[in-house]
N, C-alpha and C positions, 0 to 999 in steps of 0.2 A: 807139391807141384810135380810129382814124378810123371804123371800122365802127359803133361805138356812137354816136359823134357824129352820123353820117349817119342812122342809124336814129332817133335822138331828134329830129332835124330834121324828118323827115316824120311820125313818130308824133305829135308835139306838135300839129301842124296838124290832123290827123284827129281827135285827142282833143278839141280845141276845137270842131271842126265838129259832133261828135255829142253834146257835153255837153248834159245831165247823164247820158247813157247811160254805162254801164261799157264801156270799150274794152279788150279783151283782145288782147295781142300775142304774137308768137312765144314759145314756151316758158313761158307763164303757165298756171297751173292754172285750168281752167275746169270747174265742176261743176254748172252749172245748165241743161243742155241741154233738160230737160223742163219748165222753168219757163216761164210765159208772159211773164215780164219781158223788156223790150227790151234788147238788147245789141249790141255790134259786135265783130268780129274783124278784125285786120289782120295780114297776113303780108308780110314783106319778104324777097326773095331777091336776093342779090348775084350779078351775072353777071361782067362784066369788072372785075376788081379790080387789074389790073396794066398799065393803059394807060400807055405811056411818056409822061412829061412832063419838062419842064425843071426842074432844081433838085431838091434832096434832100427838101424839106419840103412838096411838093405832090403830092397823089394825085388822080386822076380815076377815079371808080368809077361803073359802070352797073349797073342791076338792074331789078327789077320789084316792084310792090306791088299787093296785092289787099285790098280792103275789103269785108267781108260784113256786112250789116245785118240783124238778126233782129227782126221786129216781130210782134205777135200775129196769128195767122191769123184770118180771118173778119171783119176790120174794113175790108176794101177796100184798094186800093192807095195811098190818099192818104198815110198815114204813111210808107210805104216811099219814096214819091216825094219827100216833104219832106226826109227824112234823106239820100237819095241826092243831091238838089240841093245840100244843105249841104256834103257831102263833095266834090262836083264843083266847087263854088265855091272851096273851100279849096285843092284841088289846082291848079286853074287859076290862082289868085292867086299861087302860087309861081312860075309861069312868066311871068305878065304883069309882075310887079314883082320884080326880082331880090332875093331875100332872102339875107341873110347873118346867121349866128348866131355871136355871140361871136368874130367875126373868124376863124372856122375853117371853116365850112361854107357853101357856096353850092350851091343845088340848083334843078333844073327837072324838069318831067315832060313826057312826050310825050303823044300822043293818049290820052284816057281812053276806055276801052271800057265800055259799059253806060250806065245800069244794066240788068242782066238780072234778071228776076224769076222766082222759083221757089216753087211751093207744095210744101212738104216733106211727104212721106207719113209718117204716124205721128209727126209732131212738131207742137207747138202754134204753130210759127212760120212766117212768110212770109219768104223770103230775097231780098234785093236785093244784087247783086254788081257792083262796079266794079273795073277793073284798068287799070294803065298802066305804062309804063316810066319810069325816072327816070335822071338823070345828076347826080352831085354831085362837087364839088371840095372837097377837104379841104386846108387850108393851115396846119394846126397843126404844132407841132414834134414831135408824137408822144411816146411814152413815153421817158423818159430811162433809158439803160442805165448800170449802175454801171461806174466805171472799171476797167480790167483792170490787174492787177499784173504787173510784169515787168521 
């Protein structure tokens, strides 16, 4: 279950950074695209998931994450910039201070790109987008398989 632990490691920090906004992540139902309510979307894509490491219970995984912030259009860039800065600080803090969660995940991010700002045609939102690569090490024991009979 290392992928879920790694996903939670990064998602929890972004969720804290954008609170009290609703953070939607991969494969969650999102039905309010036409609402003027602020919200955030986060996607994590896993890249290298089989990097060779020593030992049976350590995995090193690389990937990328994208955070999109949707704020009401027509109110200027201030709110988008505030939220973008909060997310940027949360991501940078992961790298500055090595974080470990439940003695199973250690993560870091590479350069953060953005925020890039977009006025969405036909939508009531202004979009701010940040993205970066990440690297995580999982040191848990993983799922236990039932013993085989024989």
